[in-house]
VOGU-3710 file (C-alpha; in Angstrom, 3 decimals, decimal comma):
1> mvpygygkil> 17,174/36,548/-99,386  16,453/33,192/-97,587  19,436/32,647/-95,379  21,457/29,279/-96,219  21,317/26,125/-94,109  17,013/26,340/-93,777  15,062/24,077/-95,565  11,069/25,076/-96,204  7,981/25,611/-93,913  5,685/22,625/-94,701
11> dvdlatgelg> 1,528/24,215/-93,708  -0,567/21,178/-92,963  -4,407/21,763/-92,628  -6,045/18,291/-91,562  -9,124/19,741/-92,118  -9,016/20,598/-95,487  -6,110/18,458/-96,661  -4,130/21,515/-97,953  -0,517/21,034/-98,132  1,233/25,297/-98,282
21> treiapllaq> 5,351/25,296/-98,584  6,460/28,887/-98,008  10,462/29,920/-97,204  11,878/31,044/-93,844  11,577/35,039/-93,804  15,395/36,376/-92,591  14,858/38,220/-89,816  13,015/35,124/-88,094  16,276/33,619/-88,764  18,380/36,376/-87,495
31> dflggmgfgc> 15,886/36,777/-84,412  14,587/33,210/-83,505  17,076/30,970/-85,132  14,923/27,881/-85,298  13,908/25,001/-83,622  12,881/26,225/-79,857  12,726/29,665/-81,147  10,627/29,304/-84,292  8,178/26,960/-82,117  7,442/29,779/-79,683
41> kvlydevgpa> 7,356/32,359/-82,017  4,902/30,555/-83,836  3,042/29,451/-80,666  2,682/33,001/-78,917  1,114/34,398/-82,021  -1,706/31,307/-83,110  -2,685/30,009/-80,116  -3,816/32,601/-77,293  -5,362/31,645/-73,869  -9,062/30,865/-75,133
51> vdpyspgnvi> -8,003/27,661/-77,219  -8,082/24,324/-75,328  -5,147/22,202/-75,951  -7,476/19,775/-77,693  -9,234/21,725/-79,605  -8,837/22,204/-83,740  -7,651/25,630/-82,819  -4,509/24,572/-81,631  -1,310/23,708/-83,463  1,920/21,726/-83,032
61> ifangpltgt> 5,100/22,691/-84,797  7,868/20,734/-85,623  11,127/22,584/-85,628  14,826/21,747/-86,595  17,469/24,019/-86,312  19,529/25,653/-88,979  22,027/22,815/-88,001  19,813/20,250/-87,843  20,871/17,586/-90,541  24,699/18,924/-91,087
71> napcagrtei> 27,643/17,147/-89,994  27,995/19,348/-86,621  28,457/16,988/-84,189  25,142/16,004/-82,189  23,060/18,036/-85,021  20,263/16,011/-85,187  17,482/17,443/-82,634  14,321/18,471/-83,294  11,599/20,764/-81,234  7,917/20,399/-80,875
81> ttkspltgsi> 5,869/22,946/-79,228  2,178/23,196/-78,937  -0,230/24,082/-75,734  0,229/21,497/-73,687  -3,048/19,462/-72,456  -1,029/18,947/-68,959  -0,527/21,887/-67,692  -2,170/24,471/-70,493  0,226/26,814/-70,985  3,184/26,280/-73,065
91> gtgntggvwg> 4,215/22,585/-73,909  7,786/22,266/-75,515  9,949/19,010/-75,918  12,914/17,883/-77,828  13,978/15,081/-79,714  16,538/13,377/-81,462  17,584/10,318/-83,200  17,606/11,200/-87,227  13,833/12,372/-87,971  15,215/16,110/-88,313
101> aqlkhagfdf> 17,994/15,095/-90,151  15,582/13,256/-92,776  13,156/15,882/-92,632  15,749/18,807/-93,107  17,342/16,703/-96,039  13,808/15,992/-97,641  14,273/20,115/-98,118  11,780/21,131/-94,441  13,052/22,281/-91,774  9,349/23,205/-90,442
111> iivrnraekp> 5,996/21,826/-90,307  3,036/23,429/-88,817  -0,031/20,938/-88,200  -3,409/22,741/-88,116  -7,295/21,701/-87,307  -8,524/18,167/-86,846  -8,515/15,283/-89,750  -12,122/13,606/-89,685  -10,447/10,046/-89,791  -6,717/9,154/-88,714
121> vylsiddsvv> -4,393/10,204/-91,069  -0,156/10,098/-91,441  1,650/12,730/-93,120  3,885/10,988/-95,654  7,250/13,096/-96,809  9,234/11,584/-99,822  11,989/14,552/-100,725  9,267/17,460/-102,329  6,190/14,744/-102,606  3,814/15,177/-99,119
131> sirnaqhlwg> 1,016/13,772/-98,614  -1,876/13,103/-96,592  -2,701/9,380/-95,771  -5,309/6,999/-94,431  -4,062/5,682/-90,719  -7,110/3,687/-90,126  -4,815/0,488/-89,874  -2,036/2,165/-87,618  -4,769/3,381/-85,232  -4,457/1,496/-82,199
141> kdtratsdil> -1,186/-0,267/-82,641  2,137/0,808/-80,609  4,889/2,789/-81,720  7,243/-0,113/-82,589  4,492/-2,080/-84,555  2,883/1,533/-86,497  7,059/2,592/-87,226  7,389/-1,421/-88,278  4,678/-1,113/-90,933  5,102/2,017/-92,567
151> rkeltpavsv> 8,646/1,071/-93,263  7,078/-1,915/-95,157  4,363/0,219/-96,838  6,878/2,804/-97,646  10,342/2,162/-97,587  13,218/1,076/-94,674  14,640/4,017/-95,266  11,858/5,979/-93,990  11,999/7,370/-90,510  8,953/7,394/-88,479
161> ltigpagenl> 7,580/9,528/-86,033  3,985/8,134/-84,590  2,143/8,085/-81,533  0,737/5,048/-79,261  -2,494/4,523/-77,767  -1,760/6,319/-75,091  -1,951/9,644/-77,533  -4,959/7,956/-79,705  -6,850/8,386/-75,772  -5,658/11,598/-74,979
171> vryacpvndy> -3,882/11,054/-71,933  -2,253/14,325/-71,319  1,386/13,385/-70,527  1,570/10,907/-74,140  4,446/11,792/-76,442  5,286/11,369/-80,043  8,283/8,775/-80,441  10,923/8,481/-83,271  12,982/6,386/-84,691  11,921/3,446/-82,387
181> hhvagragag> 13,766/5,280/-78,764  13,611/8,952/-79,266  11,385/10,754/-77,559  9,377/14,594/-77,634  8,466/13,978/-73,664  6,524/15,818/-71,113  4,285/18,495/-73,196  1,639/16,357/-74,242  2,474/16,872/-77,877  1,379/13,201/-78,079
191> avmgskhlka> -2,120/13,525/-76,848  -2,668/16,756/-79,187  -1,677/14,672/-82,173  -4,210/12,354/-81,310  -7,052/14,974/-80,599  -6,161/16,167/-84,593  -6,077/12,381/-85,426  -2,646/12,644/-86,871  -1,048/9,016/-85,992  2,414/9,656/-87,642
201> iavrgtgavn> 4,894/11,214/-89,885  6,859/9,910/-92,047  10,053/11,210/-93,568  12,597/10,371/-95,923  15,151/13,235/-97,419  17,877/12,401/-99,831  18,853/15,928/-100,761  22,119/17,940/-98,700  21,883/21,189/-96,599  22,832/24,393/-98,645
211> larpeefrea> 25,525/26,338/-96,309  26,627/29,840/-97,133  30,504/28,777/-96,486  31,290/25,324/-96,644  34,819/25,089/-96,056  34,763/27,054/-93,078  31,644/25,258/-91,886  33,416/21,874/-92,082  36,863/23,026/-90,361  34,127/24,366/-87,540
221> arearerila> 32,732/21,154/-87,028  35,668/19,266/-87,449  37,002/21,171/-84,185  33,874/20,656/-82,052  34,369/16,958/-82,464  37,542/16,810/-81,347  36,905/19,109/-78,638  33,446/16,760/-77,601  35,862/13,811/-77,662  38,381/15,506/-75,862
231> akaadkmpgg> 35,978/15,819/-72,824  34,363/12,955/-73,127  37,399/11,077/-72,643  38,115/12,912/-69,733  35,585/11,382/-67,818  33,405/13,971/-67,350  35,095/15,038/-64,227  39,480/14,369/-62,942  37,768/11,316/-60,669  36,373/9,530/-63,171
241> pvdarreyle> 32,550/9,146/-64,294  30,089/9,836/-62,316  27,650/7,189/-60,950  24,347/9,440/-60,154  22,595/6,776/-58,760  25,495/6,680/-55,809  25,815/10,458/-55,785  21,929/10,897/-55,557  22,212/8,012/-52,615  25,006/9,670/-50,902
251> rgclpgknyq> 23,342/13,244/-50,685  20,147/11,666/-49,811  18,926/13,191/-52,249  16,624/10,420/-54,562  13,260/11,142/-54,849  12,111/8,104/-52,586  8,765/7,162/-52,258  7,342/9,955/-54,093  9,756/12,016/-52,066  8,955/11,429/-48,568
261> tgvvpgfvet> 12,558/10,245/-48,272  16,116/11,007/-49,989  17,622/7,474/-49,158  16,719/4,189/-50,622  18,152/1,038/-49,026  20,470/-1,397/-51,618  19,542/1,284/-54,121  22,878/0,705/-56,150  23,670/-2,438/-54,821  20,448/-3,934/-57,163
271> rgvevarkyl> 20,181/-0,705/-59,624  23,330/0,456/-59,822  25,568/1,211/-62,745  27,892/-1,979/-62,662  24,371/-3,850/-62,073  23,736/-2,730/-65,383  26,197/-3,425/-67,220  25,502/-7,188/-66,716  23,138/-6,516/-69,156  24,535/-4,604/-71,442
281> vrqeatchac> 25,134/-5,848/-74,982  26,405/-3,087/-77,131  26,648/0,570/-77,454  25,679/2,259/-80,603  25,154/5,901/-81,789  21,043/6,364/-82,767  21,098/10,359/-82,905  22,240/11,930/-86,652  26,270/12,690/-86,050  26,846/11,785/-82,672
291> piscfnvvev> 30,270/10,910/-81,600  29,286/10,475/-78,412  27,257/7,629/-78,372  25,163/7,741/-75,331  22,629/4,881/-76,356  23,618/1,352/-74,886  21,408/-1,845/-75,289  20,544/-3,675/-72,499  18,820/-6,931/-72,902  17,358/-9,315/-70,048
301> negkyaglsv> 17,697/-13,061/-70,719  16,065/-15,057/-68,240  13,135/-14,712/-65,390  9,954/-13,139/-66,527  11,464/-10,055/-68,873  13,136/-12,583/-70,278  13,345/-11,192/-74,338  13,545/-7,786/-72,993  15,997/-5,008/-74,554  16,449/-1,381/-74,268
311> nrgiapgpvi> 17,768/1,471/-75,284  19,501/3,580/-72,896  19,619/0,948/-69,876  22,360/2,289/-68,573  21,390/5,598/-68,015  20,202/6,794/-64,483  16,767/8,798/-65,877  14,457/5,803/-65,131  16,174/3,999/-62,522  15,454/6,970/-60,754
321> ewgakcgldn> 12,237/8,031/-61,683  10,586/4,292/-61,298  13,657/2,729/-58,575  13,557/5,711/-56,260  10,147/7,245/-56,427  8,276/4,059/-56,785  10,628/1,806/-54,937  10,646/-0,921/-58,016  13,872/-3,197/-56,620  15,263/-4,966/-59,573
331> lpaiwkckel> 16,427/-2,933/-63,214  14,550/-5,549/-65,840  11,284/-4,194/-63,917  12,477/-0,427/-64,069  13,393/-1,256/-67,805  10,063/-3,161/-68,397  8,369/-0,001/-67,189  10,007/2,051/-69,919  9,793/0,220/-72,864  6,024/0,022/-72,400
341> chllgmdyvs> 6,216/3,984/-71,726  8,025/3,995/-74,989  5,508/1,334/-76,710  2,410/2,948/-75,601  4,140/6,563/-76,348  3,533/8,301/-73,095  6,463/10,388/-71,027  8,026/8,159/-68,625  8,298/10,639/-65,595  4,951/11,679/-65,387
351> asgviafame> 3,765/8,404/-65,837  6,057/7,412/-62,620  4,827/10,137/-61,112  1,131/9,511/-61,197  1,534/6,484/-59,995  4,151/7,061/-56,971  1,213/10,250/-56,069  -1,594/6,492/-56,701  0,796/4,610/-54,349  1,619/7,411/-51,523
361> lfqrgiltar> -2,386/7,552/-51,654  -2,304/3,868/-51,258  0,060/4,106/-48,657  -1,897/6,644/-46,360  -5,268/4,928/-47,066  -6,995/7,138/-48,993  -6,961/4,918/-52,033  -8,024/0,749/-51,283  -7,701/-1,812/-53,968  -10,453/-1,319/-54,704
371> dvdglefnwg> -10,234/1,998/-55,778  -7,741/1,379/-58,138  -8,799/-1,890/-60,054  -8,279/-4,531/-57,123  -4,492/-3,827/-57,369  -2,329/-3,902/-54,746  -0,718/-0,946/-55,182  2,550/-0,746/-52,301  5,881/0,487/-52,988  7,859/-1,688/-55,640
381> nedaatemlr> 4,584/-3,175/-56,434  6,213/-3,920/-60,495  3,120/-5,843/-61,234  0,778/-3,426/-60,267  2,952/-0,505/-61,915  3,482/-2,274/-65,289  -0,320/-2,988/-65,065  -1,456/0,492/-64,653  0,948/2,184/-67,263  -1,468/-0,824/-69,841
391> riaarqgfgd> -4,708/0,729/-67,841  -3,667/4,721/-68,519  -2,682/4,170/-71,732  -6,490/2,785/-72,481  -7,819/4,797/-69,625  -9,331/1,917/-68,670  -11,002/2,001/-65,261  -8,727/3,720/-62,651  -5,714/4,838/-65,411  -8,443/6,937/-66,933
401> vlaegavraa> -8,050/8,835/-63,253  -4,122/8,410/-63,741  -4,586/9,507/-67,298  -5,194/13,158/-66,302  -2,233/13,776/-64,887  -1,604/14,010/-60,674  -3,009/17,659/-60,250  -6,316/16,388/-62,035  -6,827/13,247/-60,569  -5,896/14,885/-57,328
411> arigkrsdrf> -9,095/17,205/-58,024  -11,624/13,820/-59,077  -9,912/12,205/-56,449  -10,824/14,635/-53,290  -9,866/13,928/-49,677  -7,355/16,333/-49,694  -5,271/14,099/-52,151  -3,290/17,280/-53,860  -1,083/17,355/-50,758  0,634/14,852/-52,195
421> vmaikgmemm> 1,266/15,681/-55,701  4,656/16,685/-56,611  4,335/19,143/-59,731  5,752/22,392/-60,422  3,490/24,284/-62,892  1,016/21,489/-63,336  3,968/19,240/-64,690  5,576/16,462/-62,078  8,573/16,599/-60,543  11,762/15,007/-62,370
431> sqdprsgrrg> 14,699/13,883/-60,527  16,363/15,441/-57,772  14,888/15,802/-54,345  15,381/19,658/-53,800  16,077/19,623/-50,247  18,955/17,986/-50,438  19,743/17,859/-54,622  22,827/19,921/-56,471  21,399/23,353/-56,004  21,932/24,824/-59,268
441> fvfggltnpr> 19,994/21,734/-60,606  17,441/21,604/-58,699  16,831/25,833/-59,024  16,189/25,443/-62,265  13,491/23,372/-61,710  11,643/26,303/-60,547  12,635/28,754/-63,496  11,589/26,549/-66,401  8,517/27,854/-67,790  6,853/24,693/-68,990
451> ggdnvktthm> 7,160/23,586/-65,099  8,295/19,883/-63,850  12,082/19,798/-64,456  15,100/20,959/-65,524  15,934/20,076/-69,031  15,274/23,401/-70,028  17,690/25,160/-67,151  19,982/23,610/-65,367  20,005/20,483/-66,442  23,262/18,273/-66,683
461> hadrynpnww> 26,517/19,133/-65,048  26,332/22,580/-64,568  27,070/22,567/-60,624  29,913/19,870/-61,507  32,813/22,265/-62,489  36,204/21,976/-61,842  37,795/25,153/-62,915  41,205/22,653/-63,249  39,494/20,850/-65,877  37,247/22,955/-68,243
471> ldrfdmagda> 38,770/26,143/-67,662  40,213/26,190/-70,906  37,390/24,398/-72,663  34,513/25,865/-72,316  33,913/29,886/-73,571  31,420/30,866/-70,793  32,149/34,865/-70,051  34,876/35,569/-67,921  32,978/37,613/-65,563  29,687/35,183/-65,375
481> kakiyegvsa> 32,744/32,059/-64,876  34,289/34,306/-61,889  30,857/35,175/-60,112  29,492/31,707/-60,399  32,691/29,155/-59,734  35,825/30,300/-59,166  37,091/30,154/-55,436  35,100/27,164/-54,644  35,326/23,518/-54,764  33,675/21,253/-57,278
491> revadtwtgk> 31,941/19,877/-54,178  31,015/23,652/-52,725  30,094/24,569/-56,143  26,838/21,790/-55,825  26,057/22,538/-51,919  26,040/26,339/-52,042  22,844/28,899/-53,598  25,582/31,797/-54,185  25,517/32,226/-57,647  22,916/30,070/-58,770
501> plmstwfedl> 20,272/32,510/-60,017  23,345/33,962/-62,619  24,054/29,870/-63,213  20,366/29,637/-64,069  20,105/32,632/-66,594  23,505/31,903/-68,140  22,465/28,413/-69,057  18,879/28,795/-69,989  20,155/31,019/-72,505  22,542/28,561/-73,780
511> ysvanslgvc> 20,321/26,032/-73,774  17,592/27,810/-75,482  20,601/28,360/-78,064  21,379/24,983/-78,674  17,498/23,917/-78,978  16,978/26,456/-81,579  19,988/25,072/-83,254  18,957/22,087/-83,603  22,222/20,818/-81,237  21,861/18,575/-78,664
521> ffpigfvlal> 22,631/19,828/-75,074  25,142/16,795/-74,444  28,103/18,203/-75,749  27,160/21,895/-73,841  26,202/20,706/-70,752  26,850/17,072/-70,045  30,787/16,883/-71,497  31,244/20,794/-71,364  32,702/20,862/-74,543  31,005/23,800/-76,305
531> gpaylsrlfs> 29,861/27,219/-75,482  28,608/30,726/-77,890  32,278/30,891/-79,339  32,009/27,532/-80,926  28,216/27,265/-82,179  28,134/31,368/-83,406  31,127/29,868/-85,355  28,895/27,131/-86,740  25,498/29,059/-87,068  27,454/32,151/-89,051
541> actgiettpq> 29,029/29,612/-91,451  25,835/27,839/-92,228  23,872/30,163/-92,329  25,728/33,299/-93,462  24,565/35,776/-91,154  27,517/37,067/-89,125  26,521/36,672/-85,112  29,220/37,025/-82,281  28,763/34,703/-79,775  27,426/37,503/-77,077
551> elmksgervf> 24,631/38,012/-80,303  23,893/34,457/-80,069  23,684/34,400/-76,439  20,983/37,460/-76,657  18,890/35,611/-78,804  18,898/32,435/-76,705  17,841/35,260/-73,936  15,436/36,208/-76,383  13,885/32,392/-76,895  13,502/31,978/-72,954
561> tlfkaysvre> 11,427/35,400/-72,599  9,395/34,277/-74,934  8,799/31,017/-73,757  8,545/32,581/-70,390  5,586/35,172/-72,264  3,506/32,410/-73,259  3,502/31,148/-69,706  2,736/34,772/-68,271  -0,054/35,411/-70,819  -1,469/32,367/-69,368
571> gltrkddawp> -1,483/33,674/-66,087  1,459/31,967/-64,547  3,123/33,903/-62,173  5,576/34,137/-59,085  3,598/32,123/-56,904  3,624/29,567/-59,760  7,415/29,669/-58,990  7,221/27,230/-56,203  7,712/23,861/-55,130  5,028/21,510/-53,138
581> drfyreplpe> 4,710/22,588/-49,774  6,225/18,680/-48,739  9,419/20,478/-49,287  9,120/24,069/-46,947  7,720/21,619/-44,174  8,634/18,035/-44,320  12,329/17,894/-42,819  14,198/14,541/-44,824  13,057/12,163/-42,183  16,641/9,839/-42,502
591> gpargavlsr> 19,811/9,513/-44,404  22,788/12,202/-44,806  20,481/15,039/-45,282  18,251/14,430/-42,608  16,169/17,171/-40,897  16,856/19,044/-44,391  13,968/21,828/-45,610  13,509/24,584/-47,654  12,887/28,139/-46,026  10,446/29,849/-48,407
601> eavgrlldey> 12,486/33,350/-47,238  15,733/32,100/-48,770  14,087/30,490/-51,774  12,264/34,198/-51,973  15,547/35,902/-51,509  16,929/33,520/-54,791  14,415/34,130/-56,761  14,740/38,154/-55,948  18,133/38,017/-57,594  17,085/35,488/-60,164
611> yelrgwekes> 14,386/37,687/-61,466  16,890/41,198/-61,190  19,327/39,317/-63,505  16,666/38,756/-65,827  15,341/42,066/-65,954  11,739/40,708/-64,718  9,299/42,627/-62,045  10,517/40,569/-58,851  6,894/41,437/-57,429  4,884/39,566/-60,108
621> gvptrqklne> 8,000/37,231/-61,930  6,889/38,388/-65,399  9,324/39,944/-67,990  8,898/44,220/-68,270  8,065/45,992/-71,070  11,716/47,695/-70,882  13,170/44,174/-71,169  10,848/43,082/-73,744  11,290/46,173/-76,023  15,131/45,601/-75,280
631> lglhdiadel> 14,989/41,774/-76,959  13,040/43,082/-80,006  9,370/41,692/-78,893  7,506/45,138/-79,195  4,567/43,549/-80,207  4,398/41,101/-77,240  5,181/43,890/-74,807  2,136/45,633/-76,254  -0,180/42,881/-75,664  0,922/42,201/-72,323
641> vrlelir> 0,238/45,697/-71,172  -2,787/45,737/-72,909  -4,135/42,557/-71,164  -2,562/44,545/-67,670  -0,045/41,626/-67,232  2,674/44,385/-66,935  3,012/47,834/-66,809
//
């Protein structure tokens, strides 16, 4: 029997134009939930090591969770999974907005895109009517223009997910953008769409989600929403809202000048929250069923960026990446870089990472203005940064080199430039300096199978715990909570490595649940309001699959282990769970963390503990056959044994 709550699978062959639909198998729903779990399973089964990410043999999976499109709070998420052209391994990213909800309401939860169209096309989904249409008039257009054109041609009610010029030109970190502002970043899915000549997917859905127990579900959703609003009202911490910019500066963990320094003079005064608020015009909720409303619109009304309007302008992410990593010293320039990344369709973390890499090479004389198209690539040169973004998207001049990502760019540049690549598993690093950053936050950057960040692991507030604030609000298993948090202050949690491997395993499993159910991780990791107890209630009432909190977390472990197994089959092992040499060899030169440097031996002990908790081999860092079989991943265990990757 098909579980309640799930839409159909739409299978699209761009080479033949064939469109097939089928129901989701009950066992697939029970074991892998949906979203990230479904994407990882399909990719593992269909795209092996011999498949080049740009070849027709690669697939892209757009996967909702069972909660996507329901009235569960923050249930508007979609996971996009493919073999990453940036890393050559698994690439999976998550996006919000209303696109996923529209897809669900049209009767579909999953789209699998195969092969390559001869000419540019887009996919139109209008409830049950699906068609592949000519997109040659859209090719070359940015994401905003493409969305506007399709909404005019089809209906203003349509939700559009599209690539920009970066995806068309196969920039390896290109990403799709939906609903103008929402991005499934990091994994290069936009470039894979470009390689398949798939410009966009436009969706309109008017149906309803078929729930197993509607009244019970509505009650669980109501309680969950109240918990989120109460936690949000508590301002996240007893002392009030946390300004990440100020915290990073005070810790000395800013990624200053490509992680050369942890401090940036005048950072808060020129790029802080209070400065940003002067540009704030309104708050808005742009994601389906969201009570948090994290989107805030900022507008610039004077100067050379007059007329610039950007969403989530108060958020610290772009300010950290562009303002610290590249040294841009004013918010309008930072927001312009973010806007260009959205319009051109590329991940701003990797984009800022490759530009910071090039700026350091310029600083050290490895690159000259002649090498970088006549641009003066000095720290903080906003004109050079914005111009290079355009060149990257078009693969013009030196932009063609940086479009390959920092690892491949260094191979082309030579001159031992690889020493200055700040990447993990081939993906440019995000956010805090691991020498001085919050310990739980940065440790998750090592264990993320896709590399480069901790968004799938320990992102958000995992080590800002305060037991007096959320002890009764967050249903972490008591034993785990005691081992990670009890007996230490909120500051000590952030400063000690003790308990961080256990913290990572727990949040990795929980975030895998959220990414598979179709729920944003803000109510889980940001306001710390929901955990497996509430999520299992919502899942059970939605689907009719009775699931305990413990069983749901076991599903999260299964999904995360499958996520890891794909990277293992691609050849990644323990040696790849490592930060760049800079962090082990170069002490921070200044600031409150002056002299801080990582110890390979200490990090090695943490990884030993982490692998042991996971049930993985400590020597190789890969899941054991016993663990894979315990999780029901028997076929994967057999294959990895046959390939002699595990014993």
